[in-house]
Every structure is written in structure tokens, then in C-alpha cells.
LUMVEX-865316 format. One line per 5 residues: number of its first residue (from 1); their letters; for each residue x, y, z of C-alpha. Coordinates in nm, 3 decimals, always signed. Layout:
NUM = A = X,Y,Z; ...
// end
This chain:
1 = MIISI = +5.013,-2.413,-8.842; +5.025,-2.101,-8.622; +4.769,-2.123,-8.269; +4.748,-1.870,-7.987; +4.656,-2.026,-7.708
6 = QEVFT = +4.456,-1.807,-7.495; +4.425,-1.756,-7.089; +4.684,-2.079,-7.012; +4.740,-1.811,-6.709; +4.478,-1.581,-6.566
11 = QSEVA = +4.575,-1.188,-6.461; +4.616,-1.300,-6.120; +4.846,-1.597,-6.165; +5.029,-1.400,-6.399; +5.111,-1.144,-6.123
16 = QILAL = +5.205,-1.406,-5.887; +5.441,-1.585,-6.141; +5.630,-1.223,-6.192; +5.628,-1.134,-5.834; +5.841,-1.388,-5.757
21 = MEEAE = +6.076,-1.340,-6.044; +6.107,-0.953,-5.890; +6.392,-1.130,-5.653; +6.556,-1.379,-5.951; +6.905,-1.401,-6.058
26 = WVDGK = +6.928,-1.373,-6.419; +7.193,-1.487,-6.638; +7.314,-1.419,-7.006; +7.075,-1.622,-7.245; +7.308,-1.724,-7.456
31 = VTAGA = +7.388,-1.986,-7.156; +7.124,-2.204,-7.371; +7.220,-2.056,-7.735; +7.298,-2.310,-8.031; +7.583,-2.200,-8.240
36 = QATGV = +7.402,-2.034,-8.498; +7.227,-1.839,-8.237; +7.501,-1.735,-7.972; +7.569,-1.426,-8.210; +7.223,-1.303,-8.274
41 = KQNQQ = +7.080,-1.377,-7.907; +7.074,-1.068,-7.648; +6.850,-1.163,-7.356; +6.894,-1.276,-7.004; +6.731,-1.589,-6.888
46 = LAENS = +6.623,-1.739,-6.521; +6.891,-2.060,-6.504; +6.758,-2.385,-6.593; +6.790,-2.547,-6.310; +6.726,-2.300,-6.040
51 = PLSRQ = +6.447,-2.435,-5.807; +6.239,-2.095,-5.948; +6.277,-2.225,-6.268; +6.136,-2.578,-6.193; +5.861,-2.462,-5.957
56 = LGERI = +5.731,-2.239,-6.247; +5.798,-2.509,-6.499; +5.521,-2.740,-6.278; +5.295,-2.476,-6.293; +5.294,-2.437,-6.691
61 = FQALS = +5.251,-2.816,-6.710; +4.968,-2.828,-6.502; +4.820,-2.560,-6.672; +4.879,-2.717,-7.014; +4.780,-3.041,-6.936
66 = QHPVF = +4.409,-2.919,-6.824; +4.405,-2.684,-7.171; +4.183,-2.855,-7.444; +4.259,-2.656,-7.706; +4.698,-2.713,-7.614
71 = ISAAL = +4.611,-3.098,-7.623; +4.399,-3.079,-7.944; +4.697,-2.873,-8.116; +4.980,-3.032,-8.028; +4.896,-3.396,-7.936
76 = PLKIY = +5.229,-3.371,-7.664; +5.436,-3.657,-7.606; +5.730,-3.504,-7.445; +5.790,-3.133,-7.305; +6.113,-2.942,-7.261
81 = PPMFN = +6.116,-2.819,-6.937; +5.999,-2.435,-6.975; +6.251,-2.197,-6.968; +6.233,-1.808,-6.904; +6.374,-1.485,-7.067
86 = RYRQG = +6.364,-1.118,-7.037; +6.441,-0.858,-7.304; +6.497,-0.551,-7.204; +6.591,-0.180,-7.366; +6.829,-0.293,-7.700
91 = ETYGL = +6.767,-0.646,-7.650; +6.669,-0.864,-7.910; +6.676,-1.233,-8.103; +6.782,-1.209,-8.441; +6.655,-1.463,-8.711
96 = HVDNA = +6.682,-1.813,-8.648; +6.594,-2.187,-8.659; +6.559,-2.368,-8.337; +6.773,-2.668,-8.289; +6.611,-3.025,-8.383
101 = MRVVP = +6.683,-3.187,-8.092; +6.689,-3.097,-7.687; +6.839,-3.275,-7.393; +6.675,-3.225,-7.060; +6.938,-3.081,-6.828
106 = GTLTR = +7.054,-3.345,-6.572; +6.925,-3.626,-6.780; +6.961,-3.841,-7.119; +6.647,-3.784,-7.270; +6.578,-3.638,-7.564
111 = VRTDL = +6.313,-3.386,-7.693; +6.260,-3.358,-8.048; +6.115,-2.992,-8.122; +5.817,-3.075,-8.345; +5.644,-2.714,-8.214
116 = SATLF = +5.785,-2.425,-8.012; +5.587,-2.228,-7.775; +5.593,-1.899,-7.648; +5.396,-1.818,-7.298; +5.346,-1.443,-7.230
121 = LSEPA = +5.388,-1.305,-6.875; +5.460,-0.937,-6.965; +5.128,-0.689,-7.065; +5.197,-0.577,-7.455; +5.159,-0.209,-7.292
126 = SYEGG = +5.452,-0.241,-7.022; +5.717,-0.325,-7.317; +5.789,-0.150,-7.639; +5.872,-0.382,-7.943; +5.958,-0.702,-7.859
131 = ELCIE = +5.769,-0.840,-8.109; +5.832,-1.218,-8.202; +5.801,-1.259,-8.589; +5.760,-1.586,-8.707; +5.791,-1.653,-9.111
136 = DHYGT = +5.626,-1.945,-9.329; +5.451,-1.974,-9.640; +5.213,-1.699,-9.614; +5.482,-1.423,-9.482; +5.606,-1.295,-9.169
141 = HSIRL = +5.340,-1.294,-8.850; +5.471,-1.008,-8.594; +5.312,-1.125,-8.270; +5.245,-0.987,-7.944; +4.952,-1.142,-7.721
146 = DAGDM = +4.805,-1.067,-7.368; +4.976,-1.171,-7.036; +4.888,-1.546,-6.978; +4.809,-1.671,-7.406; +5.057,-1.858,-7.551
151 = ILYPS = +5.159,-1.881,-7.926; +5.236,-2.246,-8.083; +5.405,-2.285,-8.394; +5.605,-2.535,-8.578; +6.008,-2.538,-8.519
156 = TSRHQ = +6.119,-2.540,-8.851; +6.007,-2.228,-8.878; +6.266,-1.902,-8.917; +6.174,-1.652,-8.672; +6.308,-1.363,-8.463
161 = VMPVT = +6.192,-1.147,-8.166; +6.227,-0.794,-8.241; +6.451,-0.518,-8.059; +6.278,-0.386,-7.744; +6.241,-0.041,-7.714
166 = SGARI = +6.138,+0.013,-7.375; +6.012,-0.165,-7.052; +6.066,-0.547,-7.026; +5.939,-0.835,-7.219; +5.909,-1.126,-7.011
171 = CSFFW = +5.822,-1.507,-7.133; +5.885,-1.880,-7.121; +5.966,-2.057,-7.396; +5.997,-2.448,-7.459; +5.936,-2.703,-7.690
176 = IQSMV = +5.714,-2.993,-7.756; +5.800,-3.312,-7.917; +5.428,-3.442,-8.060; +5.267,-3.785,-8.079; +5.216,-3.660,-8.479
181 = RNNDQ = +5.555,-3.539,-8.660; +5.400,-3.402,-9.006; +5.305,-3.052,-8.904; +5.021,-3.067,-9.223; +4.908,-3.350,-9.035
186 = REMLF = +4.884,-3.199,-8.693; +4.667,-2.907,-8.876; +4.405,-3.168,-9.039; +4.376,-3.368,-8.696; +4.317,-2.990,-8.471
191 = DLDQS = +4.043,-2.925,-8.762; +3.900,-3.208,-8.758; +3.917,-3.228,-8.372; +3.765,-2.872,-8.339; +3.459,-2.956,-8.591
196 = VQSLT = +3.365,-3.276,-8.359; +3.372,-3.077,-8.089; +3.140,-2.801,-8.205; +2.934,-3.053,-8.373; +2.882,-3.206,-8.029
201 = QQHGY = +2.791,-2.900,-7.839; +2.541,-2.869,-8.117; +2.361,-3.218,-8.159; +2.551,-3.422,-7.886; +2.779,-3.736,-7.850
206 = QHADV = +2.510,-3.972,-8.014; +2.449,-3.779,-8.365; +2.550,-3.985,-8.635; +2.798,-3.781,-8.779; +2.975,-3.691,-8.411
211 = IRLSG = +3.049,-4.093,-8.394; +3.128,-4.083,-8.765; +3.366,-3.803,-8.775; +3.535,-3.912,-8.412; +3.559,-4.229,-8.552
216 = LYQNL = +3.752,-4.041,-8.834; +3.987,-3.855,-8.626; +4.105,-4.172,-8.383; +4.157,-4.422,-8.639; +4.373,-4.128,-8.819
221 = IRQWA = +4.575,-4.091,-8.479; +4.652,-4.421,-8.479; +4.772,-4.468,-8.817; +5.005,-4.145,-8.752; +5.128,-4.091,-8.409
226 = DT = +5.438,-4.228,-8.257; +5.392,-4.333,-7.845
// end
């Protein structure tokens, strides 16, 4: 399941974030690459433990905690602290699969990477190339979203960032451990939850179908979720 999460940040909020990044120190992106990815990763990142990374990561946490589509799609249990990358001319990230486990820096906390997220901070018109290409059973999806929008996809997917040919592509990226490990189950729960919300808007909370489907949703969560 590949889902676009719209308006995590407004245009003015994105502008504030980019302004804070203007004087930031960027490091080689290979510092956080796994063994497989080191040979295909060419970009820069904000240092993971920098005060700016932590500050911006907290803003992302706060925004996502209030975003109903993200909560419905991800059913988050743990979120790896957001990181930030920049691709300039000629930089790319070749085809790879994300590591299955990540250890939060400075802690013993492990996050199983069920879902990968890319939050776009550069407007598509400000750079060329840099498409996020994600493979699934239906082929390859080429993605360039508006600034402030985010793509959420299974971490089991092979994916790559195509070379940037002009401008700069700036994004945040991170991983989510879901309460529901299985992607097919998460997809069914998402579709069911969206249907319940739609029926609720049409008929109200006390409609018999809303009550029945809400109960089904909650009982499936009980059956499938880890805590």
C-alpha cells in the first residue's frame, strides 16, 4: 500500500523549515547507510544528533500526531526520529531495500521498519529529476509530491531516488513500526476505517451500519495489533 499523506505542513510552515536549514551543516549521507546502500548512496544529510534535526523532528512528530490519515494508514507504535536529506545535481540513491531494524541513536530502542516515509520539503518546480521510484506488484511508481506532502509505503519495497539534474531536492525521511506488522492487514484496516468515517459523515455515529463496522474494525485491531 502506497499512500500520499497531504498537507502534513502548510506552505508557510515549509518555508519556515527551509529557512532554518539555510545555515545548517550538511554531512555525507553515507554515514547512516547500511552495507548494501553505501555503494549507491550519494547525497547529504543533516547530522542526526544536531539540535536542528531534533527540533524539526519534533515538529514532524507533532504534525503527524494530529493527522488522521497518517494515524489510520500507519497505526504507529514507534517512529524513528526523522532525518533530513538533500540531493543536488548528479546526486542519487540507487535501488535498495531499507534495513529491517533501526536503533534510535543514543538509546537501546529498536524500531522495526514496517513503513517508510518521505516528507517532501522542496517544491517540484524548484528541482528536476529526483523522483522517488517505488516498486510493488503492480510495477514502478514514480513520485514527486508538493512541498508539505508525504508518501508512506512498505519498507519491504525496493526503491530508489533518481539523479537530480538541477536544483536541490530536500526531504525528511523516517520509519514507522506499526501496531499491525502485516501490510495486507494494515491495508484492509485502512480501507475499513475510511469507509466508517465516510458513512459516519453521511449518517451519523448512531447509524446501525456505522456501529457494526466500527465494532468489526476494533475487533480486528484487537486480533492483529501488537502493543
